[in-house]
C-alpha positions, 0 to 999 in steps of 0.5 A, a space after each residue: 499500499 502506498 505510505 501516503 494514501 489515507 488522511 489521518 484527520 479524515 480516516 483515522 482520528 474520528 475513531 481515535 479520538 471519541 468525542 472528536 468532531 472534524 471539519 476541514 477547511 482551507 483555501 483551493 490549492 490552485 488559488 493562485 491560478 483563480 480569479 479569486 482576489 481574496 487575501 489572508 484575512 478574508 480566509 481568515 474572517 471566512 474561517 472563524 464564520 464557519 466555525 461559528 456555523 458548525 458550532 450553532 449547528 452542534 447546538 453549542 451556544 455562544 454568548 458573544 458578539 460577532 466582533 468578540 468571535 476571535 476571542 471566544 474561540 481562542 479562549 475555547 482553543 487548547 492546542 494547535 498542530 501544524 503541519 508543514 505551515 510556512 510561517 515565515 513564507 516559502 520560496 515556492 511562492 516565487 515560483 508560482 508568481 514567475 510560472 503564472 507570468 510565463 503562462 499569461 506571456 503565451 496568452 493561455 489566459 492565466 492570472 495570479 492572485 497577487 496578493 496572496 501570492 505576495 503574502 505567501 513569499 518568503 519573510 513577506 511582512 503579512 506573514 511576519 505580522 500574523 506570527 509576532 501576533 500569534 506568539 502573544 495570542 497563543 502563549 497558553 496554547 499547547 503547540 505541535 509543529 511537524 516538518 517536512 524532511 523530504 524534497 518535493 518531486 519535480 522542483 528538487 527542494 523543500 516547499 516549507 523548510 524547517 526555519 519557516 514551519 517551526 516557530 520556536 516558542 517555549 510552548 512548541 514541540 517540533 518533530 520531523 516527518 519523513 514526507 514532503 509538503 504533498 505527503 506530510 498529511 497522508 499516512 498508510 494506517 493508523 499503525 504507521 510508523 510515520 503517524 505514530 508521532 502525530 497520533 501521539 502527540 494529539 492523544 497527549 493534546 486530548 488527554 490534558 485538555 481541560 474540562 471546558 475545552 471538551 465540555 460540549 463534545 458530548 456525542 461519542 460515535 455509536 461504534 465506540 459506545 458499543 465497544 465501551 459497553 462490551 468492554 464493561 459487560 464483565 459479568 452475567 449480572 442479569 442472568 444471575 438475577 433471573 436465577 434467584 428464587 422468587 419470594 413467595 407471596 406476601 413476603 418482604 413487604 414489612 421491608 418497604 414499611 421499615 422506617 429506615 427504609 422509608 427514610 432512606 427512599 424519601 431523604 432528598 439527598 444521596 444516601 446509603 442504607 446497610 443491610 446485615 443479616 445471618 447467612 440463609 435469612 434471605 438477604 439476596 431475595 429480599 434485593 431481588 425483590 427490591 430491584 423489582 419494586 424500584 424499578 415498578 410504576 409506584 416507585 418510579 412515580 415516587 422516586 424516577 430513577 435508573 435503577 441497577 444491580 449487582 449480586 456479588 457471589 464468591 463461587 463466581 470468578 466475574 462476581 466476587 470482586 470490586 471491579 466487577 461490581 463497578 463494571 456492572 453498574 457502569 454497564 446498566 447505567 450507560 445502557 439505560 442513559 446512553 449519553 453518560 457513557 462520554 464519562 468513560 471514553 477517556 479512560 477507554 480511549 486510553 486503556 481499552 479493554 484494560 479499563 475494566 482492570 482498574 477499579 479507581 478509574 471505574 470508580 471516577 466514572 461512576 462518580 463523574 457520571 452520578 454527578 452529571 446533571 443528565 444523570 438524574 437520579 441513580 439507585 444501586 443495589 448491590 448484595 452480599 458484599 461480604 462475598 466480594 473479595 478483600 481488599 476490593 470490598 473495602 475500597 468499595 465500602 470506602 468510596 461509596 461511604 466518602 462520597 454519599 456522606 461527605 460529597 456536596 451535591 453537584 445538582 438536584 439528582 440523588 445517588 442512592 445505594 443499598 447494600 447487603 451482607 452478613 454481619 462481619 466485624 470487618 464490614 461493620 467497622 467500614 460501615 462506622 460512619 453510617 451506622 445510623 442507616 443500618 437496618 439488621 435483619 438479626 433484629 427483625 425476628 417478627 417479620 422474618 418469622 412471619 415470612 418464613 411461615 408464609 414460605 412453609 405454608 406454600 411449600 407444604 401444599 406443594 409437597 402435599 400435592 406431590 406426595 398425596 399426604 394427609 391434611 393431618 400429616 401437612 398441618 403436623 409438619 408445618 408445626 414442626 418446621 414453624 417451630 425449628 426454622 431458625 429463622 433461616 428461609 434456607 433451612 426451611 427450603 432444604 428440609 422441604 426439598 428432602 421431604 419432596 424427594 423422599 421415596 416414602 410419604 406415608 404418614 409415619 414416614 413423614 413423622 419419623 422425618 420431622 421428629 429428628 429434624 437437624 436444627 442447623 444448616 451444616 446438620 442439614 448438609 450432612 444429612 443430604 450428603 450422607 444419603 447420597 448413593 455414590 459417595 465417590 462420585 458426589 465428592 468428585 463432582 463436589 470437588 470441582 464446583 466448590 473452586 469453579 471460576 463461573 458456573 459450569 453448564 451441564 454440558 460442561 460438568 459432564 465433560 469434567 467429570 468423565 474426560 481422562 488424561 489419555 483421552 484425545 478427543 471428544 469421541 474417546 470421552 463419549 462412551 462415558 458421558 451421561 445421556 441425561 446430565 440433569 437427572 445425574 447431578 441431582 441424583 448425586 448431589 440432591 439439593 445440595 446443588 441447583 440446576 438453572 438454565 442448564 447451569 450448575 450452582 452450588 444451594 448457597 455460599 455456606 454450602 461452599 463453606 461446609 466443604 472447604 477446609 480453612 486454617 480455622 475450620 475443623 472437621 467433626 469427628 466422624 463426619 465424612 463430609 464437613 470440610 473435606 475439601 481442600 480448595 488447592 487440590 479442587 483447583 489441581 483437579 480443574 486445572 488437569 481437567 482443562 489441560 486435558 481437554 486443551 490436549 485434544 488433537 483437534 485444537 492443534 489446528 487453530 481456527 480459520 479467521 478470514 479477516 480482521 473484522 470477522 475475527 471476534 465473530 468466528 473465533 467465538 463460533 469455533 469456541 461454541 462448537 467445542 463444549 468445553 473449550 471456552 472454560 478451559 482456555 479462559 481459566 486452565 491457567 488460573 486453577 494451575 496457579 492456584 493449585 500451587 502444583 505447577 512444578 509437578 514434573 507431568 504438569 510442568 511437561 503439559 503446561 510447557 506444551 500449551 504455553 509454546 507459541 509456535 504450536 498450533 495448540 496455543 494459537 487455538 486456546 490463547 486466541 479464545 482467551 485473548 477475545 475475553 480479555 481484550 477489545 482487539 480482536 487477534 492477539 500480539 504477534 512474535 510472543 514467546 514461550 517466556 511471556 505467555 508463562 510470565 504473564 500467567 505467573 507460572 513460575 515453575 516454567 519461568 525458571 525452566 525456561 530461563 535455565 534453558 538459556 531462553 532470550 529474556 529480552 525478546 519483543 513482541 509486536 508491542 514491544 514488550 518484553 516477558 517482564 512487561 508481560 509479567 507486570 501487565 497481568 496485574 497481580 504485583 499489589 502483594 509480594 505473591 503476585 511477584 512470583 514471575 517478576 522475581 525469576 526474571 529480574 534474577 535472570 538480568 531482564 533489562 528493566 530499562 527497555 521500552 516498548 512502542 509507547 516508550 515505557 518501561 516495566 516500572 511505568 506499567 507497575 506504576 500505572 496500575 499501583 502494583 507496589 510490590 513490583 514497583 519496589 522490585 524493579 527500583 532494586 533492580 536499577 529501574 529509572 524512576 525518572 525515565 520518561 516515556 513517549 508522552 514525557 511521563 515518569 512512572 510516578 506521573 502515571 501512578 498520580 494521574 490513576 490514583 494510586 496513593 501507595 505507589 506515590 508515597 513510594 516513589 516520593 519516599 524513595 527519592 522521586 522529586 515531588 515537583 518533577 514535570 512531565 513533557 507539558 510541565 505537569 507535576 504529580 499534583 496537576 495530574 491528580 488534581 485534575 483526575 480528582 484523586 483527593 487522597 493522592 493530592 493530599 498526600 503530595 501536599 504533605 510531602 510539600 509539593 509546590 501548590 503554585 508550580 504552573 504547567 506550559 500553559 501557565 496553569 496551576 494545580 487548583 485551576 485544573 481541579 476547578 476546570 474538572 469540578 473536584 470540589 474537595 481538592 480545590 477545598 484542600 489546595 485553598 486550605 493550603 494557601 493556593 491562589 483561587 484568583 491566580 491567572 494563566 501564564 
């Protein structure tokens, strides 16, 4: 392809800058030979008028008189990019005039626009005046200049020389481009090496632009919206809600009449209500009911709101972390109110699919979207917060509590939140500042008991109908269940299911069963499992179910329970597959599992807790089921079946991809045509790492084979995995086995490869080394996450290697706030002052993304607290711009210069003000920042 084929403004920029509106304008390129007599002033005035028309068309309302039009636009301009602009004129203007005179002499009737040609000549007075005026008026602008370095064909000269193209201003950055004057704005693709410096300059300008420069750019292209929404869809939150058992008629109504709920609902401000309760008391059913109630017409008439929800579940990988909670809430909010997605686009444009791995970024998006006057009222229901992993749970509570109890409303809309959880002391401490709005289900004995009685009555009518037991028997069972219900719906549900599934239904049998009812949940679980027909097969099924990263389908579970290490195809397994897996799993586990929409779930979180060993649990003597399973062993079992499946011969041939545009659809179709490929490809490495058994010889060999980037098998599973985690359809090229093992944290494979002498310095198509990959996975908040990094550093991996963005591994670790890895890299000699292609040091990334611990680490290890990036901004500028109050407070405590100005003359206070961060403004002014300070 010709490297000068596409125009970047038309072909690349609209998709790269999500809010971009592009208007082209220019005088006719042959105006020198036209009948026009217009000069530069006329063209300039015409440009301003057209810009004004475009802004009015875009519904941007300007309060100005025509005489102040120039000043109004100058106030709105943040940056300017010049590409081969002849600020001091061009010698070619002389040749234009000469050629025109020759043509006129030979009577071809050609005339010139003498005024324009004269103005464009080298060192013309017109251009000189413009340059001097612009130097003054453009002092606060960000200027990026690109100048040509190739001679123009036919004329063997530069049309615009470097000294004419470059203004030589202190706020100007000049960059050469290997092009002539004709091709300087044309590139083969957005990935072109020639285009990269142009895009980086634009990206930096857009990222640093203050709020008021882009506030009116509300339109986000539909395709960009879809990509961003798809990225935020990290869990099946809506499908999960459908699996929740609906409430029995008449239950949960008491909650709607509770004074604390009514106060929370009717209070005309943002507020939080924490509902705590014991396991099995119906919190999740209540949450599901509340979501439906709040979405109902009655509630919407009282408090119109966008209702978002999330149900945490420790048994499902995509529902047990704060990042997934925030992603789910944002997906619902943006689906209901699409224009609000603009608050996510800056993060999405910068990070792509990795945006959902940055919990602070997700919180910032939710916070700013909630503050948007167009958001209206928002209600969030977050259930089972105790099943959300630490430390993300702690952060989630802290951020919501701080925002809802200390923030000043920016509009008349509200953000109201209901959270449910068990009453753990650690959660109670986190909610200490909102203790007055805690609703303890534990204290609502009468209301819950009444609901339990309704459930017993309803279910017993169904059991009586199914078993044909007498009314006298039904009444006796009802009385006994009510007396022994232990205040939990779960206990009632399990007991009734035992009765329902009993092969005996006589009055004597029911009387015997209900006379010796187990009183506690763990006793019920023990009774269920002691009654299964095949203890060994049941234990095998439960071994994998307690460790799955998401619910397995019946088809997937069938494969998991029947595959063997020697199998090489599905046909090898088929003779052992169960024809009716639904009936099989219910026969093996009884009420211990539920099958909903062909997916298999443990009946409750307490069921998993009953089975799993932990440091503070001991199995009762004589109990073969209580705390009988080791989670590491369960992960190992799942890792093995995943590896066995991926070793099928069919996967040695990777899926056929006809084009990059069709790649995602074709890969997803390929995965669906193989019943266990999606799960095995996405989770085998996670289960292996969690098992702690990576060093076993047989596993080591299998893992090495799967990570071999030269094999078709690797291309099969990794491409399936890549479409899950990335918005880019195709995985990077030139990856090595060491990179893959480093990314997944398989330290045994990493060490084996290093012992074999593989090239630790190899780089992929993006310029990443194995060290970059090890850092990017993002487990380095703790020392346990550094296991792949440590052997790479021990093998003398070069910590100074930069990728295509000029970023070292330390830059990436800082951007993600991975403090343990930051320490390791600094100890290995990584330069904390190194600048990437955007002129940012690692500490700038940490400050921009709000990683307070990482910023503190950098400052305390010698990084200059006032170090400036390529635009003259310090960590204080960047954190104030992004609204990270904790980082700002830390930097102020570390004596950061609150009066420091960037290249545009702006202080941190001005950036905070432009972006509406009132808390930061207050903090800086208390420290003496001058609110009246002007730019420059």
